[in-house]
Residue frames relative to the residue before (quaternion, step in Angstrom):
aa qw qx qy qz dx dy dz
X 1.0000 0.0000 0.0000 0.0000 0.00 0.00 0.00
X 0.5739 0.5829 -0.4282 0.3841 3.69 0.88 -0.54
X 0.6224 0.5375 -0.3692 0.4329 3.64 0.96 -0.63
X 0.6356 0.5314 -0.3227 0.4576 3.50 1.07 -0.79
X 0.6654 0.5004 -0.2960 0.4682 3.53 0.94 -0.92
X 0.6368 0.5094 -0.3198 0.4824 3.60 0.99 -0.81
X 0.6757 0.4706 -0.3235 0.4662 3.60 0.94 -0.77
X 0.6307 0.5265 -0.3331 0.4626 3.55 0.98 -0.67
X 0.6580 0.5063 -0.2946 0.4732 3.55 1.04 -0.92
X 0.6269 0.5347 -0.3136 0.4720 3.52 1.09 -0.87
X 0.6702 0.4886 -0.2962 0.4736 3.58 0.87 -0.94
X 0.6281 0.5269 -0.3268 0.4702 3.59 1.06 -0.80
X 0.6456 0.5063 -0.3262 0.4696 3.59 0.95 -0.81
X 0.6353 0.5323 -0.3152 0.4623 3.53 1.01 -0.96
X 0.6525 0.5133 -0.2970 0.4718 3.60 0.98 -0.99
X 0.6756 0.4861 -0.3025 0.4645 3.62 0.89 -0.91
X 0.6481 0.5187 -0.3043 0.4673 3.55 1.00 -0.77
X 0.6307 0.5171 -0.3010 0.4942 3.54 1.07 -0.88
X 0.6674 0.4902 -0.3013 0.4728 3.61 0.85 -0.99
X 0.6390 0.5182 -0.3294 0.4633 3.63 0.95 -0.82
X 0.6339 0.5266 -0.3022 0.4790 3.66 1.02 -0.80
X 0.6570 0.5067 -0.2861 0.4792 3.49 0.99 -0.95
X 0.6528 0.5031 -0.3042 0.4777 3.55 0.96 -0.94
X 0.6477 0.5116 -0.3196 0.4655 3.55 0.93 -0.78
X 0.6670 0.4996 -0.2957 0.4669 3.54 0.94 -0.93
X 0.6172 0.5262 -0.3239 0.4871 3.57 1.13 -0.79
X 0.6724 0.4868 -0.2979 0.4714 3.65 0.84 -0.85
X 0.6419 0.5118 -0.3107 0.4791 3.57 1.06 -0.71
X 0.6639 0.4907 -0.2968 0.4800 3.59 1.04 -0.79
X 0.6285 0.5101 -0.3360 0.4816 3.56 1.04 -0.72
X 0.6263 0.5374 -0.3237 0.4628 3.58 0.96 -0.81
X 0.6736 0.4803 -0.2990 0.4756 3.58 0.87 -0.97
X 0.6594 0.4865 -0.3387 0.4624 3.62 0.89 -0.79
X 0.6349 0.5158 -0.3304 0.4709 3.63 1.00 -0.83
X 0.6117 0.5418 -0.3443 0.4623 3.61 1.00 -0.77
X 0.6830 0.4787 -0.2892 0.4698 3.58 0.88 -1.04
X 0.6362 0.5165 -0.3374 0.4632 3.62 0.98 -0.71
X 0.6319 0.5359 -0.3092 0.4669 3.53 1.03 -0.84
X 0.6607 0.4865 -0.2939 0.4903 3.62 0.97 -0.89
X 0.6579 0.5088 -0.3207 0.4533 3.55 1.01 -0.83
X 0.6231 0.5351 -0.3237 0.4697 3.60 1.05 -0.72
X 0.6609 0.4875 -0.3078 0.4804 3.58 0.93 -0.86
X 0.6499 0.5169 -0.3099 0.4630 3.59 0.96 -0.86
X 0.6609 0.5216 -0.2950 0.4518 3.50 1.01 -0.87
X 0.6514 0.4868 -0.3154 0.4891 3.58 1.01 -0.76
X 0.6214 0.5237 -0.3434 0.4708 3.58 1.10 -0.70
X 0.6651 0.4766 -0.3153 0.4807 3.61 0.87 -0.84
X 0.6203 0.5371 -0.3516 0.4507 3.62 0.95 -0.70
X 0.6364 0.5089 -0.3050 0.4929 3.56 1.05 -0.90
X 0.6501 0.5002 -0.3282 0.4685 3.61 0.88 -0.85
X 0.6706 0.5072 -0.3248 0.4330 3.60 0.86 -0.83
X 0.5880 0.5481 -0.3314 0.4940 3.59 1.17 -0.77
X 0.6677 0.5129 -0.2946 0.4520 3.55 0.86 -0.99
X 0.6664 0.5061 -0.2750 0.4734 3.52 0.98 -0.94
X 0.6373 0.5045 -0.3233 0.4846 3.58 1.03 -0.70
X 0.6276 0.5037 -0.3318 0.4922 3.59 1.03 -0.74
X 0.6611 0.5004 -0.3243 0.4554 3.67 0.88 -0.73
X 0.6031 0.5466 -0.3375 0.4729 3.60 1.05 -0.80
X 0.6804 0.5008 -0.2975 0.4446 3.52 0.88 -1.01
X 0.6429 0.5079 -0.3215 0.4747 3.55 1.03 -0.79
X 0.6524 0.5090 -0.3212 0.4605 3.58 0.96 -0.81
X 0.6294 0.5163 -0.3371 0.4730 3.61 1.07 -0.75
X 0.6329 0.5024 -0.3489 0.4746 3.67 0.95 -0.72
X 0.6832 0.4851 -0.3221 0.4406 3.59 0.88 -0.88
X 0.6137 0.5460 -0.3384 0.4589 3.61 1.10 -0.63
X 0.5980 0.5940 -0.3425 0.4150 3.53 1.13 -0.69
X 0.7782 0.3032 -0.1260 0.5354 3.52 1.07 -0.93
X 0.4037 0.7540 -0.4488 0.2590 3.59 1.30 -0.09
X 0.6311 0.5326 -0.3470 0.4446 3.66 0.93 -0.78
X 0.6718 0.4888 -0.2942 0.4725 3.58 0.79 -1.04
X 0.6653 0.4961 -0.3134 0.4616 3.66 0.92 -0.84
X 0.6386 0.5324 -0.3206 0.4539 3.57 0.98 -0.94
X 0.6753 0.4775 -0.3147 0.4657 3.59 0.84 -0.90
X 0.6387 0.5299 -0.3269 0.4521 3.61 0.91 -0.83
X 0.6604 0.4897 -0.3021 0.4824 3.63 0.97 -0.87
X 0.6612 0.5046 -0.3329 0.4442 3.57 0.92 -0.85
X 0.6422 0.5425 -0.3174 0.4388 3.52 1.00 -0.74
X 0.6232 0.5385 -0.3288 0.4620 3.58 1.22 -0.43
X 0.6121 0.5757 -0.3523 0.4120 3.65 1.16 -0.36
X 0.5836 -0.5665 0.4469 0.3725 3.56 -1.18 0.58
X 0.6020 0.5801 -0.3853 0.3906 3.64 0.94 -0.72
X 0.6417 0.5098 -0.3272 0.4704 3.51 0.96 -0.83
X 0.6884 0.4873 -0.2974 0.4474 3.58 0.80 -0.94
X 0.6505 0.4584 -0.3416 0.5001 3.65 1.00 -0.69
X 0.6188 0.5152 -0.3709 0.4626 3.68 0.96 -0.64
X 0.6380 0.5332 -0.3224 0.4524 3.53 0.89 -0.90
X 0.6470 0.5047 -0.3012 0.4858 3.57 0.88 -1.04
X 0.7035 0.4736 -0.3013 0.4358 3.63 0.77 -0.91
X 0.6736 0.4584 -0.2967 0.4981 3.52 0.90 -0.89
X 0.6179 0.5340 -0.3522 0.4572 3.63 0.96 -0.57
X 0.6602 0.4864 -0.2984 0.4883 3.59 1.01 -0.88
X 0.6496 0.5094 -0.3190 0.4656 3.59 0.93 -0.81
X 0.6350 0.5346 -0.3163 0.4592 3.56 1.04 -0.76
X 0.6744 0.4967 -0.2794 0.4695 3.46 1.04 -0.97
X 0.6183 0.5376 -0.3188 0.4765 3.60 1.06 -0.76
X 0.6568 0.5135 -0.2961 0.4661 3.57 0.97 -0.86
X 0.6619 0.4870 -0.3028 0.4827 3.52 0.98 -0.95
X 0.6376 0.5142 -0.3432 0.4596 3.69 0.90 -0.73
X 0.6404 0.5289 -0.3002 0.4691 3.57 0.98 -0.96
X 0.6677 0.4844 -0.2994 0.4795 3.67 0.85 -0.88
X 0.6577 0.5036 -0.3135 0.4643 3.55 0.93 -0.96
X 0.6440 0.5274 -0.3148 0.4561 3.63 0.97 -0.82
X 0.6479 0.5196 -0.2933 0.4736 3.52 1.03 -0.90
X 0.6206 0.5502 -0.3080 0.4661 3.52 1.04 -0.90
X 0.6532 0.5341 -0.2899 0.4517 3.57 0.90 -1.09
X 0.6751 0.5054 -0.2796 0.4589 3.51 0.87 -1.24
X 0.6988 0.4666 -0.2942 0.4554 3.61 0.77 -0.96
X 0.7028 0.5004 -0.2670 0.4294 3.54 0.96 -0.89
X 0.7571 0.3913 -0.1886 0.4879 3.57 1.04 -0.77
X 0.5109 0.6390 -0.4462 0.3628 3.64 1.12 0.05
X 0.6040 0.5977 -0.3617 0.3835 3.58 1.03 -0.57
């Protein structure tokens, strides 16, 4: 019978060792999963923060677009090109007005 007891004790030790290894593997796997979950939570918060930041930027761009035309016109009016164009078109308008007035006087006073 001592051989049988030794065999049972040996099998029990093997079983306990195997159970301890499996328990260790399980704890290691749980720790790895928890670590991955923690990293995912941090990444999710970071992405949420980025999304909020991008929404803020989009809102700012929309506001800028609403006033962009007015600002563009104001900036264009500050350039010399606008002033020279204004002067040129003003002069052309004046010349056309004088020409039409002259023609009107000639036509009206020839009778």
